[in-house]
C-alpha positions in Angstrom: 77.4 85.1 86.7 75.5 87.9 88.0 73.9 86.3 90.7 77.1 85.2 92.2 77.2 88.9 93.4 74.5 88.4 95.9 74.3 86.3 99.0 71.9 83.1 99.0 69.1 85.3 100.7 69.6 88.4 98.4 71.8 90.7 100.5 74.2 92.5 98.5 77.8 93.4 98.8 78.9 96.6 100.1 81.4 97.2 97.3 81.8 99.7 93.9 80.3 103.0 92.9 77.0 104.1 94.7 76.5 101.4 97.3 73.6 104.0 98.4 71.6 102.7 95.6 70.9 99.7 97.1 68.1 97.5 95.7 69.3 99.1 92.2 72.4 96.6 92.3 69.8 93.6 91.8 67.4 95.2 89.1 69.1 94.0 86.3 67.9 90.6 87.3 64.3 91.8 86.7 65.4 94.0 83.7 66.2 91.1 82.1 63.1 90.1 81.6 62.9 92.9 79.0 65.3 91.3 76.4 64.3 90.1 73.2 66.5 87.7 73.0 69.5 85.7 75.2 67.0 85.4 78.4 65.4 81.9 77.7 68.3 80.1 79.8 67.6 82.2 83.0 66.4 80.6 86.0 63.5 83.0 86.3 62.5 81.4 89.7 65.8 81.9 91.4 65.9 85.9 90.0 63.0 86.2 91.6 64.2 84.7 94.8 66.9 87.1 95.0 65.2 90.0 94.2 62.3 89.9 96.7 64.7 88.7 99.3 66.9 91.8 98.8 63.8 94.2 98.8 62.8 92.2 102.0 66.1 93.1 104.0 65.9 96.6 103.3 62.1 96.9 104.1 62.6 95.0 107.4 65.8 97.0 108.2 64.7 100.1 110.6 68.3 102.1 109.9 67.4 102.0 106.6 64.6 104.5 106.7 65.2 107.9 108.5 62.2 110.4 108.8 60.3 107.9 106.5 62.8 107.9 103.6 65.8 105.7 102.7 68.9 107.0 104.8 72.4 108.0 103.3 74.2 104.6 103.9 73.4 100.8 102.8 72.1 99.8 106.2 71.6 103.1 108.4 73.4 106.9 107.6 77.3 105.8 106.9 79.2 108.9 105.4 82.5 107.0 104.9 80.7 105.2 102.0 79.3 108.1 100.3 81.0 109.8 97.1 81.1 113.7 96.3 77.9 113.6 94.3 75.7 111.4 96.9 72.6 113.8 97.8 69.0 112.7 99.3 68.1 111.9 95.9 70.6 109.2 95.5 68.8 106.8 98.1 66.0 106.8 96.0 67.8 104.7 93.2 66.4 101.8 95.2 63.2 101.9 93.3 64.8 100.8 90.3 64.0 97.2 91.7 60.2 97.9 91.1 61.2 97.5 87.1 59.9 94.0 87.9 56.3 95.2 88.2 56.4 96.3 84.4 56.7 92.7 83.4 53.4 91.2 82.5 51.7 88.7 85.1 52.4 85.7 82.7 56.2 86.0 82.3 58.3 83.6 83.7 59.9 86.0 86.5 56.6 85.7 88.0 54.9 82.6 87.0 58.2 80.4 87.8 58.2 78.9 91.1 61.0 80.2 93.2 64.0 78.3 93.9 67.5 78.6 95.4 69.1 78.0 91.7 72.7 77.5 92.0 72.5 77.9 95.9 71.0 74.4 96.2 74.7 73.2 95.2 76.7 75.7 97.0 74.7 74.9 100.4 75.9 71.5 100.6 79.2 71.5 98.7 82.6 71.0 100.9 84.0 73.5 98.2 83.0 77.4 97.5 81.3 77.8 94.2 83.0 80.3 92.0 82.7 82.2 89.1 85.1 84.8 87.3 84.6 87.8 85.1 87.7 88.3 83.5 87.0 91.6 81.9 86.2 93.5 84.9 88.9 91.6 86.6 86.2 90.1 89.5 86.3 87.0 91.2 83.0 85.9 93.0 82.7 83.4 95.9 79.6 82.0 97.3 79.9 79.5 100.4 77.7 77.2 102.3 77.1 79.6 105.1 75.0 81.5 102.5 77.7 84.3 102.1 78.8 85.9 98.7 82.5 87.1 98.3 84.0 89.6 95.6 87.5 89.6 95.1 88.5 92.8 92.8 91.6 92.3 90.9 91.8 95.6 88.8 91.6 99.2 90.1 92.6 102.0 88.0 95.2 104.7 89.6 93.5 107.2 91.9 95.2 109.6 94.3 92.9 108.4 96.6 92.4 105.2 98.3 88.6 104.4 97.8 87.0 101.8 100.4 84.7 101.1 97.7 86.9 99.5 95.6 90.4 99.2 97.2 90.2 96.4 99.9 91.4 92.9 99.1 88.0 91.4 99.3 84.1 92.3 100.1 81.7 90.3 102.0 78.0 90.1 102.0 77.9 89.7 105.7 80.8 91.5 106.5 80.9 94.5 105.4 84.0 97.1 105.4 84.5 99.2 108.5 86.1 103.0 107.6 90.0 103.0 108.0 91.4 103.8 111.8 95.0 104.6 112.0 96.9 102.4 110.1 94.2 99.3 109.9 92.3 98.9 107.1 89.4 96.3 107.4 90.3 93.6 104.7 92.6 95.7 103.3 96.6 96.8 103.3 98.3 99.6 104.6 102.1 100.5 104.6 104.5 102.9 106.9 107.6 103.8 104.8 109.3 106.9 105.8 111.3 107.1 102.5 107.8 107.1 100.5 105.8 109.2 103.1 105.9 110.5 106.7 102.4 109.2 106.9 100.6 105.9 106.6 100.2 105.1 102.8 97.2 103.4 101.0 97.2 101.1 98.0 96.7 103.5 95.0 96.0 100.8 92.3 95.6 97.5 91.4 97.5 95.8 88.2 95.2 92.6 87.3 97.4 89.2 86.3 94.4 86.4 86.6 93.8 83.1 87.9 96.9 80.9 87.6 96.8 77.3 88.9 94.1 78.2 91.3 95.5 81.7 92.7 93.8 85.0 92.0 96.9 87.2 91.5 97.4 91.0 91.1 99.9 93.6 92.2 99.3 96.8 94.0 101.6 100.1 94.5 101.4 102.1 97.7 101.9 106.3 97.3 103.3 107.5 94.4 106.2 105.6 94.7 107.1 102.6 92.2 109.2 101.0 94.3 106.4 100.2 96.5 104.9 97.3 94.9 103.7 94.3 96.5 102.3 90.9 94.5 99.5 89.3 95.6 98.1 85.9 95.4 94.8 84.6 97.1 93.4 81.6 97.0 89.5 80.1 98.3 89.2 77.8 101.1 85.6 76.5 102.0 85.3 78.7 105.2 88.1 81.7 104.1 91.1 82.2 102.1 95.0 82.0 101.9 96.4 84.8 101.1 100.5 85.4 99.9 102.2 88.6 99.5 105.8 89.2 98.1 106.8 92.8 99.0 109.0 94.6 96.5 110.2 97.8 98.6 114.0 98.3 99.0 113.3 101.0 101.9 112.7 100.2 105.2 108.9 99.6 106.1 105.9 98.2 108.0 103.2 96.4 106.4 99.7 95.9 107.6 97.0 93.3 106.5 93.9 92.9 108.3 90.7 91.0 108.4 87.3 91.7 108.0 85.6 93.6 110.8 83.3 91.2 113.2 80.7 93.3 114.7 80.2 93.0 118.6 83.1 90.3 118.7 84.6 89.4 122.1 88.2 89.1 123.5 90.7 87.4 121.3 91.4 83.7 122.2 94.0 81.6 120.8 93.3 79.4 117.8 95.7 76.6 116.7 98.8 78.8 117.1 97.1 81.8 115.7 94.1 84.0 117.1 90.0 83.7 116.7 87.5 86.4 117.6 84.2 85.3 118.0 80.7 87.2 118.8 77.4 86.4 120.6 75.5 85.8 117.5 77.6 83.1 116.3 80.0 84.7 114.1 83.8 84.6 113.8 87.3 85.6 112.5 90.1 83.1 112.8 93.9 83.6 111.4 97.4 81.9 111.8 100.6 83.1 110.4 101.8 80.5 108.1 105.2 82.5 107.1 106.9 85.7 107.0 104.8 88.0 109.2 106.1 89.5 112.6 103.4 89.4 114.4 99.5 89.2 114.7 97.1 90.9 116.6 93.9 92.3 117.2 92.1 95.8 116.2 88.8 97.6 117.6 87.1 99.8 115.3 84.4 102.3 117.2 80.8 102.0 115.9 80.7 105.2 114.0 83.4 103.3 111.5 80.7 100.2 110.9 78.2 100.7 108.4 75.8 98.5 111.1 76.6 101.4 113.8 78.3 98.9 116.2 81.5 98.5 117.7 83.7 95.7 115.8 87.1 94.0 115.8 89.7 92.8 113.1 92.8 90.4 113.3 95.6 92.2 112.3 98.9 91.0 110.6 102.0 93.0 110.7 105.6 92.6 109.1 108.5 95.1 109.4 111.8 95.2 107.4 115.0 97.0 107.2 115.9 99.1 104.2 117.5 96.8 101.1 116.9 93.7 103.3 116.0 90.0 101.1 112.5 89.5 101.2 110.5 86.4 102.1 106.8 85.4 101.4 104.4 86.8 103.5 101.6 84.1 104.0 98.2 84.2 106.1 95.5 82.1 106.6 92.2 83.7 106.9 88.6 82.2 108.2 85.3 84.0 108.5 81.5 84.0 109.0 78.8 85.6 110.5 77.1 82.6 111.1 78.2 79.4 113.5 80.6 77.2 111.8 83.2 75.0 112.5 86.9 76.1 110.9 90.3 74.3 111.0 93.3 75.1 109.7 94.3 74.0 106.2 97.7 74.5 105.6 100.3 71.9 107.1 103.6 73.7 106.1 105.2 76.4 103.3 108.2 75.6 101.3 110.6 78.1 100.5 113.3 77.7 98.4 116.9 79.3 99.4 116.4 82.4 97.3 113.2 83.1 99.1 110.6 85.6 97.1 112.9 85.4 94.3 111.7 81.6 93.6 108.2 80.1 93.7 106.5 79.0 96.8 105.1 75.6 97.3 102.1 75.6 100.0 101.0 72.1 101.5 97.7 71.7 102.8 96.5 69.5 105.4 94.5 67.3 103.0 98.1 66.8 101.2 97.6 69.0 98.2 100.4 70.9 96.9 99.5 74.6 96.1 102.4 76.1 93.7 102.7 80.1 93.5 105.2 81.4 90.9 105.1 85.1 90.4 107.8 84.6 87.5 106.3 86.7 84.0 103.7 88.4 85.9 105.3 91.6 84.8 104.5 91.1 81.1 100.6 89.8 82.1 99.1 92.8 83.6 95.7 94.0 82.1 93.8 97.5 82.9 
């Protein structure tokens, strides 16, 4: 399953601890060659293609190098990604990839013909190729545009909302932009005067798991247990459906942002929703399918993006008064860094008379019905 973490060309996702280590993340694919048992089934030609592609992307990216040594970031220098312990020497962990050079020339890592592995299927399949690490609470999505996406389902409680862990999802081609005002790219923020006078961010993630095709978890904002939001996500060929069930008795405003698209142009209409596109062919598209109050845009300055360019995101907002009966908040998102055609996936939603106290049914444009039932989730959490 580990190769699913990387894009078709070997590009890695800016997620998790010490992204500054760069190619060290893909080094285990080569290090597997030193195992005495358990490696006979591995597709060595595909593993070498991923490793060489990952290294090639770094070597050809001028922003990676500063005065001839690796810079403090993933692409160029990007301080919001760093940790307190990150230092000049940290970047040299990327050299771990050269453990492959210790494998003998006759090893299948070197002798097997390079190939696309599971991407030979993923690049043609109408639906994403997926893998799940249940223990770690990670859902991996590979799409035909060559991108890899990671959905984290469990994050331990912390006083900090670490962007390397707490975003809703992480994408190989659309790295996260640093937080700006009350907008966090591919993330959630909340304003709730009863909880804090400032914007509050998720501080943990309780894992529920995969249920009927939905990736489900619960988050909590600030230090208040009564600021919980249940989350269900479903992959689409070109994006996702995300359903939120707020469980907040006080007045609040909730904000959900899409990924940040570098170099995007002005907002245009898209099937009752909005779309942003870039000259390079990338796009973001989104629709409100239920509950949300508004859908708009937000621009991040170049200093907030790891590629050092201005970027934009689509932003959903919902405001609710205290002690109001909550409904479901349903959003449809599509995204890619390459030119693709996107069309709406949802035809309608069917919500019961008791709103979010009952299950939700979503009818797709293909005639499928996707049911979501958060009932019983309280007893199903895992750390």
